[in-house]
C-alpha atoms as an extended CHARMM CRD file, in Angstrom:
* protein
*
        66  EXT
         1         1  MET       CA              0.0470000000       -0.0440000000       -0.0620000000  PROA      1               0.0000000000
         2         2  SER       CA              1.3280000000        3.4010000000       -0.9510000000  PROA      2               0.0000000000
         3         3  LEU       CA             -0.1220000000        6.8350000000       -1.7760000000  PROA      3               0.0000000000
         4         4  VAL       CA             -0.4410000000        7.8110000000       -5.4920000000  PROA      4               0.0000000000
         5         5  GLU       CA             -1.4440000000       10.9470000000       -7.0330000000  PROA      5               0.0000000000
         6         6  LEU       CA             -4.9590000000       11.0200000000       -8.5530000000  PROA      6               0.0000000000
         7         7  GLY       CA             -4.6260000000       14.5830000000       -9.8420000000  PROA      7               0.0000000000
         8         8  ARG       CA             -3.8920000000       18.0700000000       -9.1850000000  PROA      8               0.0000000000
         9         9  TYR       CA             -6.6780000000       20.6310000000       -8.6510000000  PROA      9               0.0000000000
        10        10  SER       CA             -7.3340000000       24.0800000000       -7.2540000000  PROA      10              0.0000000000
        11        11  ARG       CA             -7.4320000000       24.1980000000       -3.4380000000  PROA      11              0.0000000000
        12        12  ASN       CA            -11.1840000000       24.2250000000       -3.0440000000  PROA      12              0.0000000000
        13        13  GLU       CA            -11.7300000000       21.6900000000       -5.7910000000  PROA      13              0.0000000000
        14        14  ALA       CA             -9.2720000000       19.2690000000       -4.1580000000  PROA      14              0.0000000000
        15        15  HSD       CA            -11.0440000000       19.4130000000       -0.7790000000  PROA      15              0.0000000000
        16        16  ILE       CA            -14.3560000000       18.9090000000       -2.5520000000  PROA      16              0.0000000000
        17        17  ILE       CA            -12.8700000000       15.7660000000       -4.2110000000  PROA      17              0.0000000000
        18        18  VAL       CA            -11.3930000000       14.4240000000       -1.0580000000  PROA      18              0.0000000000
        19        19  GLY       CA            -14.8300000000       14.7220000000        0.5650000000  PROA      19              0.0000000000
        20        20  ALA       CA            -16.4560000000       12.9930000000       -2.3290000000  PROA      20              0.0000000000
        21        21  LEU       CA            -14.0190000000       10.2220000000       -2.2560000000  PROA      21              0.0000000000
        22        22  GLU       CA            -14.3360000000        9.6120000000        1.4300000000  PROA      22              0.0000000000
        23        23  ALA       CA            -18.2000000000        9.6810000000        1.1090000000  PROA      23              0.0000000000
        24        24  ALA       CA            -17.8110000000        6.7240000000       -1.2640000000  PROA      24              0.0000000000
        25        25  GLY       CA            -15.4890000000        4.9210000000        1.0220000000  PROA      25              0.0000000000
        26        26  ILE       CA            -12.2100000000        5.7500000000       -0.5820000000  PROA      26              0.0000000000
        27        27  PRO       CA             -9.6780000000        7.2540000000        1.8560000000  PROA      27              0.0000000000
        28        28  ALA       CA             -8.0090000000       10.3040000000        0.3060000000  PROA      28              0.0000000000
        29        29  VAL       CA             -5.8110000000       13.2160000000        1.3670000000  PROA      29              0.0000000000
        30        30  ALA       CA             -5.1070000000       16.6330000000       -0.1020000000  PROA      30              0.0000000000
        31        31  PHE       CA             -1.3900000000       17.4450000000       -0.1580000000  PROA      31              0.0000000000
        32        32  ASP       CA              0.0510000000       20.9730000000       -0.4500000000  PROA      32              0.0000000000
        33        33  GLY       CA             -3.3810000000       22.3510000000        0.4950000000  PROA      33              0.0000000000
        34        34  GLY       CA             -1.7350000000       24.9600000000        3.0040000000  PROA      34              0.0000000000
        35        35  ALA       CA              1.2240000000       25.7840000000        0.7830000000  PROA      35              0.0000000000
        36        36  SER       CA              2.0910000000       29.4690000000        0.6740000000  PROA      36              0.0000000000
        37        37  LEU       CA             -0.9100000000       30.7150000000        2.6760000000  PROA      37              0.0000000000
        38        38  ALA       CA              1.3490000000       33.3530000000        4.2170000000  PROA      38              0.0000000000
        39        39  ASP       CA              2.2660000000       35.0030000000        1.0280000000  PROA      39              0.0000000000
        40        40  GLY       CA             -0.9940000000       34.9830000000       -0.6250000000  PROA      40              0.0000000000
        41        41  SER       CA             -0.2660000000       32.5040000000       -3.3810000000  PROA      41              0.0000000000
        42        42  GLN       CA             -2.3060000000       29.5960000000       -2.1380000000  PROA      42              0.0000000000
        43        43  PHE       CA             -4.4830000000       29.6720000000       -5.3330000000  PROA      43              0.0000000000
        44        44  LEU       CA             -1.4230000000       29.4080000000       -7.6010000000  PROA      44              0.0000000000
        45        45  ILE       CA             -0.1370000000       26.2340000000       -6.2640000000  PROA      45              0.0000000000
        46        46  PRO       CA             -2.0610000000       23.1570000000       -7.3220000000  PROA      46              0.0000000000
        47        47  VAL       CA             -3.1500000000       20.7220000000       -4.4990000000  PROA      47              0.0000000000
        48        48  ARG       CA             -2.4330000000       17.0680000000       -5.1150000000  PROA      48              0.0000000000
        49        49  VAL       CA             -5.1040000000       14.5530000000       -4.2170000000  PROA      49              0.0000000000
        50        50  MET       CA             -3.5860000000       11.4300000000       -3.1500000000  PROA      50              0.0000000000
        51        51  VAL       CA             -5.2490000000        7.9620000000       -2.7090000000  PROA      51              0.0000000000
        52        52  ASP       CA             -3.9770000000        4.4380000000       -2.0260000000  PROA      52              0.0000000000
        53        53  ASP       CA             -2.5340000000        2.8370000000       -5.0820000000  PROA      53              0.0000000000
        54        54  GLU       CA             -5.1730000000       -0.0380000000       -4.7330000000  PROA      54              0.0000000000
        55        55  ASP       CA             -7.9350000000        2.5440000000       -4.9690000000  PROA      55              0.0000000000
        56        56  LEU       CA             -6.5820000000        4.6270000000       -7.9420000000  PROA      56              0.0000000000
        57        57  ALA       CA             -8.7710000000        3.0380000000      -10.6480000000  PROA      57              0.0000000000
        58        58  GLU       CA            -12.0110000000        3.3330000000       -8.5490000000  PROA      58              0.0000000000
        59        59  ALA       CA            -11.2210000000        6.9030000000       -7.5380000000  PROA      59              0.0000000000
        60        60  GLY       CA            -10.4240000000        7.8730000000      -11.1670000000  PROA      60              0.0000000000
        61        61  ALA       CA            -13.7070000000        6.3550000000      -12.4180000000  PROA      61              0.0000000000
        62        62  LEU       CA            -15.5680000000        8.2140000000       -9.6180000000  PROA      62              0.0000000000
        63        63  ILE       CA            -13.8700000000       11.6000000000      -10.1730000000  PROA      63              0.0000000000
        64        64  GLY       CA            -13.1530000000       11.4360000000      -13.9480000000  PROA      64              0.0000000000
        65        65  PRO       CA            -10.2240000000       13.0060000000      -15.6630000000  PROA      65              0.0000000000
        66        66  ALA       CA             -8.2230000000       15.7640000000      -13.9880000000  PROA      66              0.0000000000
């Protein structure tokens, strides 16, 4: 078991996707969600949504292309 990247999204979209995946029973985490909050560039840095490698196909089918 290891984490793999499902896709890169805007900060808000990434957190919505994590919620949708978790509601479907797929554990997910948003990486880099707090990056650069201090300097105001948080919307310029994509947030990586990560899932377990065993859940990647199911998560991709649920979310669709990035």
